[in-house]
C-alpha positions in Angstrom: 0.0 0.0 0.0 1.3 3.4 -1.0 2.0 6.1 1.6 -0.4 9.1 2.1 -0.1 12.1 -0.1 -1.0 15.6 0.7 -4.1 17.3 -0.8 -3.6 20.9 0.3 -6.3 20.4 2.9 -5.3 19.6 6.5 -6.4 16.2 7.6 -7.5 15.2 4.1 -5.1 12.7 2.5 -4.8 10.6 -0.7 -3.8 6.9 -0.8 -4.2 4.9 -4.0 -6.5 7.5 -5.5 -9.0 7.4 -2.6 -9.4 10.1 0.0 -8.7 9.3 3.7 -9.4 11.3 6.9 -6.3 11.5 9.2 -6.7 13.7 12.3 -5.9 13.6 16.0 -8.8 14.6 18.3 -8.5 14.7 22.1 -5.3 12.6 21.9 -6.8 9.9 19.6 -5.5 9.5 16.1 -8.2 8.8 13.5 -7.4 7.3 10.1 -10.3 6.2 8.0 -11.2 5.8 4.4 -13.8 8.3 3.1 -14.9 5.8 0.5 -14.7 8.2 -2.4 -12.4 9.5 -5.1 -14.1 12.9 -5.4 -12.7 15.9 -3.5 -15.9 17.7 -2.6 -17.6 14.5 -1.4 -14.5 13.7 0.7 -14.6 17.2 2.3 -18.2 16.7 3.2 -17.6 13.2 4.7 -14.6 14.4 6.6 -16.6 17.2 8.2 -19.3 14.7 9.1 -16.8 12.4 10.8 -15.2 15.2 12.8 -18.7 16.4 14.0 -19.5 12.8 14.9 -16.4 12.3 17.0 -16.7 15.6 18.8 -20.4 14.9 19.6 -19.5 11.3 20.5 -21.9 9.9 17.8 -20.7 6.6 16.3 -21.2 6.6 12.6 -22.4 3.3 11.2 -19.9 3.3 8.2 -17.0 3.3 10.6 -17.5 -0.3 11.2 -16.9 -1.2 7.5 -13.6 -2.8 6.7 -11.1 -1.5 4.2 -11.9 -4.3 1.8 -15.6 -3.5 1.9 -14.8 0.2 1.3 -13.0 -0.6 -1.9 -15.5 -3.2 -3.0 -18.3 -0.8 -2.4 -16.7 1.9 -4.5 -16.2 -0.5 -7.4 -20.0 -1.2 -7.6 -20.3 2.4 -9.0 -18.3 3.7 -12.0 -15.6 6.3 -12.2 -16.5 8.8 -15.0 -12.9 10.2 -15.2 -11.6 6.9 -16.7 -11.1 7.0 -20.5 -10.3 4.1 -22.8 -7.9 4.3 -25.7 -8.2 1.5 -28.1 -4.9 0.9 -30.0 -5.9 -2.2 -32.0 -4.8 -0.7 -35.4 -1.6 0.7 -34.0 -0.4 -2.1 -31.7 -2.1 -4.8 -33.7 -0.4 -3.5 -36.8 2.9 -4.6 -35.4 1.8 -8.1 -36.3 1.1 -7.6 -40.0 3.2 -4.5 -40.9 0.0 -2.4 -40.6 -1.5 -4.0 -43.7 -5.1 -3.7 -42.6 -7.8 -3.4 -45.3 -9.9 -0.2 -45.3 -13.0 -2.3 -44.4 -11.2 -3.8 -41.4 -10.3 -0.3 -40.1 -13.7 1.1 -40.8 -15.4 -1.7 -38.9 -13.1 -1.3 -35.9 -13.8 2.5 -36.0 -17.5 2.0 -36.1 -17.5 -0.5 -33.3 -15.5 1.9 -31.0 -17.8 4.8 -31.7 -20.8 2.7 -31.0 -19.2 1.3 -27.8 -18.5 4.9 -26.5 -14.7 4.5 -26.4 -12.9 7.8 -26.0 -9.9 7.4 -28.3 -8.9 5.3 -31.3 -5.2 5.0 -32.1 -4.7 4.7 -35.8 -1.0 3.9 -36.1 2.4 5.6 -36.2 3.8 8.8 -37.6 6.8 7.0 -38.9 9.3 8.5 -41.4 8.7 7.0 -44.8 12.4 7.1 -45.5 12.8 4.5 -42.7 9.6 2.6 -43.3 8.9 2.2 -47.0 5.2 2.3 -48.0 5.9 -0.6 -50.3 6.4 -2.8 -47.2 4.2 -1.2 -44.7 0.5 -0.2 -44.8 -0.6 3.4 -44.6 -1.2 3.1 -40.8 2.6 3.0 -40.3 3.0 6.6 -41.3 -0.6 7.9 -41.1 0.0 10.3 -43.9 -2.4 13.3 -43.6 -3.6 13.0 -47.2 -4.4 9.3 -46.7 -6.2 10.1 -43.4 -8.2 12.8 -45.0 -9.3 10.5 -47.9 -10.2 7.8 -45.4 -12.3 9.9 -43.1 -13.5 12.4 -45.6 -15.3 15.5 -44.2 -17.5 13.6 -41.6 -16.9 13.9 -37.9 -15.0 10.7 -36.8 -17.2 10.6 -33.6 -14.2 9.6 -31.5 -10.9 11.3 -30.7 -8.1 10.0 -33.0 -4.6 9.3 -31.7 -1.2 8.5 -33.3 2.1 7.4 -31.9 5.4 9.1 -32.8 8.6 7.2 -31.9 11.6 9.2 -30.9 14.2 8.8 -33.7 11.6 7.5 -36.2 9.5 10.6 -36.7 10.5 14.0 -38.1 9.0 17.3 -37.0 7.4 17.9 -40.5 5.5 14.6 -40.2 3.2 16.3 -37.6 1.2 19.1 -39.2 -0.7 21.7 -37.2 -3.7 20.2 -35.5 -6.2 22.4 -37.4 -4.9 20.7 -40.6 -5.4 17.2 -39.3 -8.1 14.7 -38.2 -5.9 13.8 -35.3 -6.4 14.9 -31.7 -3.7 13.3 -29.7 0.0 12.7 -30.3 1.7 10.1 -28.1 5.5 10.2 -28.1 7.1 6.9 -27.3 10.6 6.8 -25.8 13.0 4.9 -23.7 14.4 6.4 -20.5 17.5 7.8 -22.1 15.4 9.5 -24.8 13.3 11.7 -22.5 15.0 15.0 -23.5 14.2 14.3 -27.2 10.7 13.2 -26.3 10.1 16.5 -24.4 11.1 18.5 -27.5 8.7 16.5 -29.6 5.9 17.1 -27.0 6.5 20.8 -27.0 6.3 20.9 -30.8 3.1 18.9 -30.8 1.5 21.1 -28.1 2.5 24.2 -30.0 0.7 22.7 -33.0 -2.5 22.3 -30.9 -2.6 18.6 -30.0 -3.2 16.8 -26.8 0.1 15.2 -25.9 1.3 12.1 -24.1 4.7 10.5 -23.3 4.7 6.7 -23.4 7.8 5.7 -21.3 8.6 2.2 -22.6 10.3 -0.8 -21.1 9.9 0.6 -17.6 10.6 -2.8 -16.0 14.2 -2.5 -17.0 14.9 1.0 -15.7 17.1 1.4 -12.5 15.4 3.2 -9.7 17.7 6.2 -9.8 17.1 6.7 -13.5 13.4 6.3 -13.1 13.2 8.9 -10.4 15.2 11.4 -12.5 13.2 10.7 -15.6 9.9 11.2 -13.7 11.2 14.5 -12.3 11.9 15.8 -15.8 8.6 14.6 -17.2 6.6 15.9 -14.3 7.9 19.5 -14.9 6.7 19.5 -18.5 3.5 21.5 -18.6 3.1 20.8 -22.3 2.7 17.1 -21.5 -1.0 16.2 -20.8 -0.5 12.5 -20.1 2.3 10.1 -19.0 1.9 6.4 -19.7 3.3 3.6 -17.7 4.2 1.0 -20.3 4.9 -2.6 -19.4 6.6 -3.4 -22.7 7.8 -6.9 -21.7 4.7 -7.9 -19.8 6.8 -8.6 -16.7 5.2 -6.5 -14.0 2.9 -7.7 -11.2 0.2 -5.6 -9.6 2.3 -4.9 -6.5 4.9 -3.2 -8.8 2.1 -1.4 -10.6 0.9 0.1 -7.3 4.3 1.3 -6.5 4.9 2.8 -9.9 1.6 4.5 -10.0 2.4 6.2 -6.7 5.7 7.4 -8.1 4.2 8.6 -11.4 1.4 10.5 -9.8 3.7 12.0 -7.1 6.0 13.3 -9.8 3.4 15.2 -11.8 3.6 19.0 -11.1 0.9 20.1 -13.6 -2.0 17.7 -12.9 -1.0 15.5 -15.8 -3.0 12.4 -16.3 -1.4 9.0 -15.9 -2.1 6.1 -18.3 -1.3 2.4 -18.5 -0.3 0.3 -21.5 0.0 -3.3 -20.4 1.2 -6.4 -22.3 -0.1 -9.9 -21.6 3.0 -12.1 -21.4 2.0 -13.4 -18.0 -1.8 -12.9 -18.4 -1.5 -9.8 -16.2 -2.5 -7.1 -18.8 -6.1 -6.9 -17.6 -5.2 -7.2 -13.9 -2.5 -4.5 -14.1 -4.9 -2.2 -16.1 -7.6 -2.5 -13.4 -5.0 -2.1 -10.7 -3.7 1.1 -12.3 -7.2 2.5 -12.5 -7.8 1.8 -8.8 -4.5 3.5 -8.0 -5.1 6.7 -10.0 -4.6 6.1 -13.7 -7.3 7.7 -15.9 -6.1 6.7 -19.4 -6.5 3.0 -20.1 -5.1 1.3 -23.2 -6.7 -1.8 -24.7 -7.3 -3.6 -28.0 -10.0 -5.8 -29.5 -9.5 -9.4 -28.5 -6.2 -8.3 -26.9 -4.6 -8.0 -30.3 -1.1 -6.6 -30.2 2.6 -7.3 -30.5 3.4 -10.8 -29.3 1.3 -11.7 -26.2 -1.0 -8.8 -26.9 -2.7 -6.3 -24.6 -5.6 -5.8 -22.3 -8.8 -6.8 -24.2 -11.2 -3.9 -24.8 -14.3 -6.0 -24.4 -13.0 -7.2 -21.0 -12.2 -3.8 -19.8 -15.5 -2.2 -20.7 -17.3 -4.8 -18.7 -15.3 -3.9 -15.6 -15.7 -0.2 -15.9 -19.5 -0.3 -15.7 -19.9 3.2 -17.1 -23.3 3.2 -18.8 -21.8 5.2 -21.7 -19.8 2.1 -22.6 -21.4 -0.7 -24.6 -19.8 -4.1 -25.0 -22.0 -5.5 -27.8 -20.4 -3.6 -30.7 -17.0 -4.7 -29.5 -17.9 -8.3 -29.1 -19.6 -8.2 -32.6 -16.3 -6.8 -34.1 -14.3 -9.5 -32.3 -16.5 -12.1 -33.9 -16.5 -10.6 -37.3 -12.8 -9.5 -37.5 -10.6 -11.0 -34.9 -11.7 -14.7 -35.0 -11.0 -15.0 -38.8 -7.8 -13.0 -38.4 -6.4 -15.5 -35.8 -6.2 -18.0 -38.6 -3.4 -16.1 -40.3 -1.9 -14.0 -37.4 -0.7 -15.4 -34.1 -1.0 -13.2 -31.0 -2.0 -13.6 -27.3 -0.7 -15.5 -24.3 1.5 -18.6 -24.9 4.3 -20.2 -22.9 7.2 -18.6 -24.9 5.8 -15.2 -24.1 5.4 -16.2 -20.5 9.0 -17.2 -20.4 10.3 -13.9 -21.7 7.9 -12.0 -19.4 9.1 -13.8 -16.3 12.7 -13.2 -17.4 12.0 -9.5 -18.1 13.3 -9.9 -21.7 12.1 -8.3 -24.9 9.6 -10.8 -26.5 11.4 -10.8 -29.9 12.9 -14.2 -29.3 9.4 -15.6 -28.4 7.9 -13.9 -31.5 10.5 -15.6 -33.7 9.6 -19.0 -32.2 5.9 -18.4 -32.6 6.4 -17.5 -36.3 8.5 -20.6 -37.0 7.8 -24.2 -37.7 8.2 -25.2 -34.0 6.0 -22.7 -32.4 4.9 -25.1 -29.7 8.4 -26.4 -28.8 8.1 -24.9 -25.3 10.8 -26.9 -23.5 13.4 -26.3 -26.1 12.8 -22.6 -25.9 12.8 -22.7 -22.1 16.2 -24.4 -22.1 17.6 -22.1 -24.7 16.6 -19.0 -22.8 17.9 -20.3 -19.5 21.3 -21.3 -21.1 21.9 -17.8 -22.3 
């Protein structure tokens, strides 16, 4: 459990995204959950508790256990949570972004009907590095191609794109008023943070929402992480910071600790997001854990499609969130129509080789190579090979 954080209000504290009352009255220290994530409601409940203590009235809710507090809160929904579906972007890593127009249109329509907040179309990759002859249009998300695809109609959903440090040039990102895009997410490793911040400032100046997706976080030493978060937290042009479990190696206890660090480092009320991979079948658990601990941007994909072991499934996540604006049926329909047939030609999702790389905190490239070969189920040979290295 993370430590208490200040809120600017004496005796009102934050822990894991929930408000707590901590106050000494007549020599007795009180520390109780206020059972809410909303500041105004927390203030009202805190005042009620103080009055009850001073008047020696025992409030019934004081007898509730901490577990019941959290469980009771989860019966409701949290309106601040937003879902970003990155099926076309992350899933495109499995087929060089060679999706048909009909496939992308069906995904788009399903996400709009489901009430999802953002759809990530792909990358803003330099065509000099990634030839259009080899990669589909979603690798570079050329503005002319995007305009032809969406036409003049309102997309009905915010559109996102990812720009990798070192793989995107400044000219690839046009002013926002000349684009159908709303959000630019800059992906970087810890040593690339200075370059990422330059890209963020450029995108913000052009009118976009902005995010930094800090990758391979499970491999970063604590000192470097603390320094990196300090730099990112000071950047007022950054709207969001994503915790990215690139290797699918993190457990929820680590997620809780990282969420505390990420939130504590933000100096301009930046949102925190989570992008989880499913190497150890923890993507859904870690996404939910992040939401409980303060993340408000949640990444997912249809049927969990994504690089290697894939991601948190959108259809699973919407069911947990319970927000009446979300609708599972359009997503499940798209999974049946698109993803089930696609699995016959593309391999993604949990398998033992991905589990092995996840537990070893290794990049899944070796597991991907095995799964694409003729001996994709030779698990023990792969296990022995990885442990002999």
